[in-house]
C-alpha atoms as a printed R data frame, in Angstrom:
    type eleno elety resid chain resno       x       y       z
1   ATOM     1    CA   UNK     A     1   8.937 -15.012 -14.109
2   ATOM     2    CA   UNK     A     2   9.186 -15.254 -10.306
3   ATOM     3    CA   UNK     A     3   7.849 -18.328  -8.544
4   ATOM     4    CA   UNK     A     4   4.799 -17.782  -6.372
5   ATOM     5    CA   UNK     A     5   4.212 -19.117  -2.887
6   ATOM     6    CA   UNK     A     6   1.000 -20.676  -1.604
7   ATOM     7    CA   UNK     A     7   0.341 -17.503   0.400
8   ATOM     8    CA   UNK     A     8   0.902 -15.276  -2.624
9   ATOM     9    CA   UNK     A     9  -1.476 -17.333  -4.770
10  ATOM    10    CA   UNK     A    10  -4.056 -17.151  -1.994
11  ATOM    11    CA   UNK     A    11  -3.710 -13.352  -1.881
12  ATOM    12    CA   UNK     A    12  -4.097 -13.187  -5.661
13  ATOM    13    CA   UNK     A    13  -7.311 -15.200  -5.459
14  ATOM    14    CA   UNK     A    14  -8.708 -13.013  -2.685
15  ATOM    15    CA   UNK     A    15  -7.799  -9.861  -4.597
16  ATOM    16    CA   UNK     A    16  -9.495 -11.078  -7.781
17  ATOM    17    CA   UNK     A    17 -12.584 -12.228  -5.868
18  ATOM    18    CA   UNK     A    18 -12.892  -8.878  -4.105
19  ATOM    19    CA   UNK     A    19 -12.648  -6.925  -7.352
20  ATOM    20    CA   UNK     A    20 -15.143  -9.261  -9.011
21  ATOM    21    CA   UNK     A    21 -17.584  -8.588  -6.172
22  ATOM    22    CA   UNK     A    22 -17.184  -4.827  -6.675
23  ATOM    23    CA   UNK     A    23 -17.810  -4.941 -10.434
24  ATOM    24    CA   UNK     A    24 -21.167  -3.718 -11.718
25  ATOM    25    CA   UNK     A    25 -22.780  -6.252 -14.114
26  ATOM    26    CA   UNK     A    26 -24.879  -3.525 -15.724
27  ATOM    27    CA   UNK     A    27 -21.703  -1.728 -16.839
28  ATOM    28    CA   UNK     A    28 -21.090  -4.705 -19.127
29  ATOM    29    CA   UNK     A    29 -24.652  -4.887 -20.420
30  ATOM    30    CA   UNK     A    30 -25.522  -7.776 -18.106
31  ATOM    31    CA   UNK     A    31 -28.827  -7.989 -16.275
32  ATOM    32    CA   UNK     A    32 -28.776  -8.149 -12.500
33  ATOM    33    CA   UNK     A    33 -31.423 -10.852 -12.174
34  ATOM    34    CA   UNK     A    34 -31.209 -13.046  -9.102
35  ATOM    35    CA   UNK     A    35 -27.617 -13.186  -7.902
36  ATOM    36    CA   UNK     A    36 -26.514 -14.928  -4.741
37  ATOM    37    CA   UNK     A    37 -23.631 -12.506  -4.327
38  ATOM    38    CA   UNK     A    38 -22.943  -8.973  -5.614
39  ATOM    39    CA   UNK     A    39 -20.778  -8.279  -8.633
40  ATOM    40    CA   UNK     A    40 -19.876 -10.489 -11.560
41  ATOM    41    CA   UNK     A    41 -19.982 -14.272 -11.676
42  ATOM    42    CA   UNK     A    42 -16.751 -16.130 -12.353
43  ATOM    43    CA   UNK     A    43 -17.979 -17.311 -15.726
44  ATOM    44    CA   UNK     A    44 -18.853 -13.731 -16.680
45  ATOM    45    CA   UNK     A    45 -15.354 -12.520 -15.807
46  ATOM    46    CA   UNK     A    46 -13.852 -15.361 -17.815
47  ATOM    47    CA   UNK     A    47 -15.910 -14.509 -20.897
48  ATOM    48    CA   UNK     A    48 -15.199 -10.777 -20.618
49  ATOM    49    CA   UNK     A    49 -11.468 -11.424 -20.262
50  ATOM    50    CA   UNK     A    50 -11.311 -14.086 -22.963
51  ATOM    51    CA   UNK     A    51 -10.296 -16.829 -20.542
52  ATOM    52    CA   UNK     A    52 -11.645 -20.288 -19.850
53  ATOM    53    CA   UNK     A    53 -14.033 -20.525 -16.907
54  ATOM    54    CA   UNK     A    54 -12.131 -23.393 -15.290
55  ATOM    55    CA   UNK     A    55  -8.769 -21.592 -15.618
56  ATOM    56    CA   UNK     A    56 -10.096 -18.393 -14.044
57  ATOM    57    CA   UNK     A    57 -11.766 -20.410 -11.270
58  ATOM    58    CA   UNK     A    58  -8.441 -22.093 -10.514
59  ATOM    59    CA   UNK     A    59  -6.783 -18.689 -10.392
60  ATOM    60    CA   UNK     A    60  -9.249 -17.454  -7.766
61  ATOM    61    CA   UNK     A    61  -8.845 -20.714  -5.844
62  ATOM    62    CA   UNK     A    62  -5.086 -20.165  -5.575
63  ATOM    63    CA   UNK     A    63  -4.109 -23.145  -7.720
64  ATOM    64    CA   UNK     A    64  -0.486 -23.408  -8.833
65  ATOM    65    CA   UNK     A    65  -0.950 -21.913 -12.301
66  ATOM    66    CA   UNK     A    66   1.017 -19.158 -13.956
67  ATOM    67    CA   UNK     A    67  -1.006 -16.324 -15.527
68  ATOM    68    CA   UNK     A    68   0.627 -14.572 -18.450
69  ATOM    69    CA   UNK     A    69   1.042 -10.781 -18.502
70  ATOM    70    CA   UNK     A    70  -1.571 -10.690 -21.279
71  ATOM    71    CA   UNK     A    71  -4.130 -12.550 -19.144
72  ATOM    72    CA   UNK     A    72  -3.500 -10.256 -16.181
73  ATOM    73    CA   UNK     A    73  -3.812  -7.204 -18.424
74  ATOM    74    CA   UNK     A    74  -7.214  -8.400 -19.644
75  ATOM    75    CA   UNK     A    75  -8.381  -8.977 -16.061
76  ATOM    76    CA   UNK     A    76  -7.126  -5.533 -15.087
77  ATOM    77    CA   UNK     A    77  -9.181  -4.040 -17.901
78  ATOM    78    CA   UNK     A    78 -12.329  -5.963 -16.931
79  ATOM    79    CA   UNK     A    79 -12.035  -4.868 -13.291
80  ATOM    80    CA   UNK     A    80 -11.093  -1.305 -14.328
81  ATOM    81    CA   UNK     A    81  -8.128  -1.304 -11.962
82  ATOM    82    CA   UNK     A    82  -6.185   1.886 -11.383
83  ATOM    83    CA   UNK     A    83  -2.400   2.113 -11.730
84  ATOM    84    CA   UNK     A    84  -1.625   0.925  -8.196
85  ATOM    85    CA   UNK     A    85  -4.193  -1.877  -8.247
86  ATOM    86    CA   UNK     A    86  -2.956  -3.091 -11.628
87  ATOM    87    CA   UNK     A    87   0.665  -3.140 -10.416
88  ATOM    88    CA   UNK     A    88  -0.507  -5.075  -7.354
89  ATOM    89    CA   UNK     A    89  -2.272  -7.624  -9.564
90  ATOM    90    CA   UNK     A    90   0.843  -8.130 -11.694
91  ATOM    91    CA   UNK     A    91   3.042  -8.431  -8.609
92  ATOM    92    CA   UNK     A    92   0.812 -11.100  -7.067
93  ATOM    93    CA   UNK     A    93   0.725 -12.887 -10.412
94  ATOM    94    CA   UNK     A    94   4.554 -12.796 -10.546
95  ATOM    95    CA   UNK     A    95   4.493 -11.098 -13.932
96  ATOM    96    CA   UNK     A    96   6.001  -7.757 -12.989
97  ATOM    97    CA   UNK     A    97   9.607  -7.044 -13.784
98  ATOM    98    CA   UNK     A    98  11.902  -6.862 -10.751
99  ATOM    99    CA   UNK     A    99  12.641  -3.338  -9.575
100 ATOM   100    CA   UNK     A   100  15.798  -1.729 -10.948
101 ATOM   101    CA   UNK     A   101  17.396  -1.681  -7.517
102 ATOM   102    CA   UNK     A   102  16.625  -2.968  -4.041
103 ATOM   103    CA   UNK     A   103  19.314  -0.830  -2.426
104 ATOM   104    CA   UNK     A   104  17.934   0.966   0.639
105 ATOM   105    CA   UNK     A   105  21.188   2.514   1.796
106 ATOM   106    CA   UNK     A   106  21.018   6.281   2.169
107 ATOM   107    CA   UNK     A   107  23.368   8.359   0.088
108 ATOM   108    CA   UNK     A   108  25.096  11.419   1.497
109 ATOM   109    CA   UNK     A   109  23.196  13.533  -1.001
110 ATOM   110    CA   UNK     A   110  19.785  12.359   0.236
111 ATOM   111    CA   UNK     A   111  20.690  13.020   3.861
112 ATOM   112    CA   UNK     A   112  21.981  16.491   2.991
113 ATOM   113    CA   UNK     A   113  18.813  17.247   1.019
114 ATOM   114    CA   UNK     A   114  16.534  16.343   3.928
115 ATOM   115    CA   UNK     A   115  18.485  18.657   6.226
116 ATOM   116    CA   UNK     A   116  18.810  21.438   3.634
117 ATOM   117    CA   UNK     A   117  15.047  21.878   3.175
118 ATOM   118    CA   UNK     A   118  14.452  22.250   6.923
119 ATOM   119    CA   UNK     A   119  12.205  23.796   8.312
120 ATOM   120    CA   UNK     A   120  10.009  22.173   5.636
121 ATOM   121    CA   UNK     A   121   9.151  18.845   7.309
122 ATOM   122    CA   UNK     A   122  10.711  15.939   5.427
123 ATOM   123    CA   UNK     A   123  11.970  12.405   5.817
124 ATOM   124    CA   UNK     A   124  13.251   9.513   3.710
125 ATOM   125    CA   UNK     A   125  11.660   6.115   4.112
126 ATOM   126    CA   UNK     A   126  11.810   2.719   2.447
127 ATOM   127    CA   UNK     A   127   9.052   0.566   0.972
128 ATOM   128    CA   UNK     A   128   8.375  -1.044   4.365
129 ATOM   129    CA   UNK     A   129   7.670   2.483   5.698
130 ATOM   130    CA   UNK     A   130  10.784   2.581   7.899
131 ATOM   131    CA   UNK     A   131  11.981   6.147   8.539
132 ATOM   132    CA   UNK     A   132  15.661   6.289   7.546
133 ATOM   133    CA   UNK     A   133  16.450  10.028   7.746
134 ATOM   134    CA   UNK     A   134  14.527  13.067   8.959
135 ATOM   135    CA   UNK     A   135  14.898  16.745   9.788
136 ATOM   136    CA   UNK     A   136  13.862  18.902  12.748
137 ATOM   137    CA   UNK     A   137  10.747  20.097  10.930
138 ATOM   138    CA   UNK     A   138   9.219  16.627  10.664
139 ATOM   139    CA   UNK     A   139  10.262  15.779  14.233
140 ATOM   140    CA   UNK     A   140   8.321  18.812  15.505
141 ATOM   141    CA   UNK     A   141   5.242  17.902  13.439
142 ATOM   142    CA   UNK     A   142   5.026  14.193  14.325
143 ATOM   143    CA   UNK     A   143   7.511  12.847  16.858
144 ATOM   144    CA   UNK     A   144  11.205  12.978  17.716
145 ATOM   145    CA   UNK     A   145  12.394   9.951  15.761
146 ATOM   146    CA   UNK     A   146  15.818  10.292  17.368
147 ATOM   147    CA   UNK     A   147  14.349   9.268  20.732
148 ATOM   148    CA   UNK     A   148  12.953   6.043  19.273
149 ATOM   149    CA   UNK     A   149  14.718   2.742  18.783
150 ATOM   150    CA   UNK     A   150  15.499   1.977  15.109
151 ATOM   151    CA   UNK     A   151  12.796  -0.716  14.879
152 ATOM   152    CA   UNK     A   152  10.238   1.788  16.236
153 ATOM   153    CA   UNK     A   153  10.886   4.277  13.408
154 ATOM   154    CA   UNK     A   154   8.208   2.845  11.144
155 ATOM   155    CA   UNK     A   155   5.132   4.793  10.055
156 ATOM   156    CA   UNK     A   156   2.761   1.829  10.250
157 ATOM   157    CA   UNK     A   157   4.047   0.776  13.666
158 ATOM   158    CA   UNK     A   158   3.794   4.331  14.978
159 ATOM   159    CA   UNK     A   159   0.225   4.677  13.711
160 ATOM   160    CA   UNK     A   160  -0.951   1.626  15.623
161 ATOM   161    CA   UNK     A   161   1.340   1.311  18.649
162 ATOM   162    CA   UNK     A   162   2.680   4.762  19.559
163 ATOM   163    CA   UNK     A   163  -0.066   6.679  21.371
164 ATOM   164    CA   UNK     A   164   1.547  10.178  21.193
165 ATOM   165    CA   UNK     A   165   1.851   9.727  17.417
166 ATOM   166    CA   UNK     A   166  -1.575   8.289  16.628
167 ATOM   167    CA   UNK     A   167  -3.459  10.799  18.769
168 ATOM   168    CA   UNK     A   168  -2.053  13.652  16.667
169 ATOM   169    CA   UNK     A   169  -3.724  12.317  13.509
170 ATOM   170    CA   UNK     A   170  -7.177  13.886  13.160
171 ATOM   171    CA   UNK     A   171  -8.516  11.353  10.652
172 ATOM   172    CA   UNK     A   172  -6.677   8.460  12.251
173 ATOM   173    CA   UNK     A   173  -8.749   5.523  10.979
174 ATOM   174    CA   UNK     A   174  -8.741   6.727   7.378
175 ATOM   175    CA   UNK     A   175  -4.994   7.362   7.536
176 ATOM   176    CA   UNK     A   176  -4.289   4.010   9.210
177 ATOM   177    CA   UNK     A   177  -6.354   2.062   6.681
178 ATOM   178    CA   UNK     A   178  -4.715   3.956   3.823
179 ATOM   179    CA   UNK     A   179  -1.254   3.213   5.156
180 ATOM   180    CA   UNK     A   180  -2.114  -0.483   5.412
181 ATOM   181    CA   UNK     A   181  -3.159  -0.372   1.748
182 ATOM   182    CA   UNK     A   182   0.148   1.274   0.809
183 ATOM   183    CA   UNK     A   183   2.094  -1.294   2.841
184 ATOM   184    CA   UNK     A   184   0.126  -4.187   1.286
185 ATOM   185    CA   UNK     A   185   0.918  -3.002  -2.250
186 ATOM   186    CA   UNK     A   186   4.621  -2.540  -1.430
187 ATOM   187    CA   UNK     A   187   4.845  -5.971   0.187
188 ATOM   188    CA   UNK     A   188   3.441  -7.712  -2.884
189 ATOM   189    CA   UNK     A   189   6.105  -6.113  -5.084
190 ATOM   190    CA   UNK     A   190   9.007  -6.679  -2.682
191 ATOM   191    CA   UNK     A   191  11.567  -9.316  -3.623
192 ATOM   192    CA   UNK     A   192  12.219 -10.015   0.064
193 ATOM   193    CA   UNK     A   193   8.984 -10.178   2.065
194 ATOM   194    CA   UNK     A   194  10.376 -11.439   5.388
195 ATOM   195    CA   UNK     A   195  10.827  -7.914   6.895
196 ATOM   196    CA   UNK     A   196   7.243  -7.068   5.915
197 ATOM   197    CA   UNK     A   197   5.937 -10.302   7.424
198 ATOM   198    CA   UNK     A   198   7.775  -9.695  10.699
199 ATOM   199    CA   UNK     A   199   6.013  -6.343  11.087
200 ATOM   200    CA   UNK     A   200   2.652  -7.904  10.178
201 ATOM   201    CA   UNK     A   201   3.133 -10.545  12.874
202 ATOM   202    CA   UNK     A   202   3.989  -7.917  15.481
203 ATOM   203    CA   UNK     A   203   1.026  -5.697  14.640
204 ATOM   204    CA   UNK     A   204  -1.381  -8.642  14.477
205 ATOM   205    CA   UNK     A   205  -0.276  -9.594  17.982
206 ATOM   206    CA   UNK     A   206  -0.438  -6.102  19.490
207 ATOM   207    CA   UNK     A   207  -3.143  -4.170  17.635
208 ATOM   208    CA   UNK     A   208  -6.794  -5.314  17.396
209 ATOM   209    CA   UNK     A   209  -7.436  -2.641  14.745
210 ATOM   210    CA   UNK     A   210  -4.623  -3.845  12.519
211 ATOM   211    CA   UNK     A   211  -5.668  -7.459  13.043
212 ATOM   212    CA   UNK     A   212  -9.178  -6.590  11.895
213 ATOM   213    CA   UNK     A   213  -8.168  -4.515   8.860
214 ATOM   214    CA   UNK     A   214  -5.198  -6.438   7.474
215 ATOM   215    CA   UNK     A   215  -7.338  -9.183   5.787
216 ATOM   216    CA   UNK     A   216  -8.822  -6.509   3.488
217 ATOM   217    CA   UNK     A   217  -7.565  -6.437  -0.120
218 ATOM   218    CA   UNK     A   218  -7.406  -2.682  -0.843
219 ATOM   219    CA   UNK     A   219  -4.163  -1.282  -2.256
220 ATOM   220    CA   UNK     A   220  -3.104   2.277  -2.962
221 ATOM   221    CA   UNK     A   221  -0.051   4.409  -3.557
222 ATOM   222    CA   UNK     A   222   1.324   7.203  -1.407
223 ATOM   223    CA   UNK     A   223   2.175   9.931  -3.880
224 ATOM   224    CA   UNK     A   224   0.330  13.032  -2.732
225 ATOM   225    CA   UNK     A   225  -2.491  13.913  -0.358
226 ATOM   226    CA   UNK     A   226  -3.579  15.843   2.709
227 ATOM   227    CA   UNK     A   227  -3.100  15.193   6.391
228 ATOM   228    CA   UNK     A   228  -4.547  17.031   9.401
229 ATOM   229    CA   UNK     A   229  -2.765  17.051  12.738
230 ATOM   230    CA   UNK     A   230  -3.866  18.090  16.213
231 ATOM   231    CA   UNK     A   231  -1.469  20.196  18.292
232 ATOM   232    CA   UNK     A   232  -1.093  20.065  22.057
233 ATOM   233    CA   UNK     A   233  -3.220  23.210  22.482
234 ATOM   234    CA   UNK     A   234  -6.052  21.672  20.443
235 ATOM   235    CA   UNK     A   235  -5.483  23.701  17.272
236 ATOM   236    CA   UNK     A   236  -5.221  21.998  13.901
237 ATOM   237    CA   UNK     A   237  -2.513  21.946  11.256
238 ATOM   238    CA   UNK     A   238  -3.105  20.793   7.695
239 ATOM   239    CA   UNK     A   239  -0.399  19.665   5.304
240 ATOM   240    CA   UNK     A   240  -0.100  18.543   1.715
241 ATOM   241    CA   UNK     A   241   2.348  15.657   1.580
242 ATOM   242    CA   UNK     A   242   4.301  14.787  -1.561
243 ATOM   243    CA   UNK     A   243   6.349  11.597  -1.955
244 ATOM   244    CA   UNK     A   244   9.103  11.433  -4.589
245 ATOM   245    CA   UNK     A   245  11.291   8.439  -5.456
246 ATOM   246    CA   UNK     A   246  14.956   9.235  -6.157
247 ATOM   247    CA   UNK     A   247  15.963   8.236  -9.680
248 ATOM   248    CA   UNK     A   248  16.936   4.582  -9.827
249 ATOM   249    CA   UNK     A   249  15.958   4.046  -6.160
250 ATOM   250    CA   UNK     A   250  12.299   2.912  -6.277
251 ATOM   251    CA   UNK     A   251  12.496   1.430  -2.769
252 ATOM   252    CA   UNK     A   252  13.102   4.865  -1.234
253 ATOM   253    CA   UNK     A   253  10.810   7.887  -0.984
254 ATOM   254    CA   UNK     A   254  11.539  11.474  -0.036
255 ATOM   255    CA   UNK     A   255   8.373  12.696   1.687
256 ATOM   256    CA   UNK     A   256   7.777  16.407   2.324
257 ATOM   257    CA   UNK     A   257   4.918  18.052   4.230
258 ATOM   258    CA   UNK     A   258   3.884  21.474   2.950
259 ATOM   259    CA   UNK     A   259   1.768  23.583   5.358
260 ATOM   260    CA   UNK     A   260  -1.723  24.575   4.208
261 ATOM   261    CA   UNK     A   261  -3.931  27.307   5.597
262 ATOM   262    CA   UNK     A   262  -7.117  26.143   7.286
263 ATOM   263    CA   UNK     A   263  -8.599  29.558   6.541
């Protein structure tokens, strides 16, 4: 079991408190009555999860205690967490197994694959959302990554700090918030969080939007979805994006953008 830091325990407490606030007491046969705050009370969560009230309270308070995988599984069930949220809970609780590999070096095969599927837009990125390889198709859709400095080739940084990039995103706020949620989940599961924290510090200093949204607790994956982009002439393009992790390389994702007709 990995040791947890004070910051990680604080994040675990905030995550649990936020999910407790979102829970519907009536779904558990509990009456609403007069409640000072929405959601379940701490003692109700403890009873539903088969835990002691004081122990669960300490967990939310960020005390230095070590929840077992069984306890986290029961909490996940009570809060009806989805796959990504449950993995996030286990990562914050230091009960998830370490990833099979933390290697982020590109193989020749991955680089060849990205180029071979051109003009289908595609890139390879790591868990921190750094763009490591790309083809001409994706450069035409978003931005010419080759003209950027290596530290600038990061999806989250581009969304908040690179005006030509962010203005192309039609649903920018929804996409930016979603990418923060993806980044937050990846950071919790990372064995080395310093690179994530450096980017957080930079964005907190330079972006009021990021600074306002980062304290949220939402987490989500980035497996498949839709994205709409605005072209220079004002017309719109819509894509379905699909992210695939190479076998044995969970820290890398091959992301492709498949054009859709706006009909």
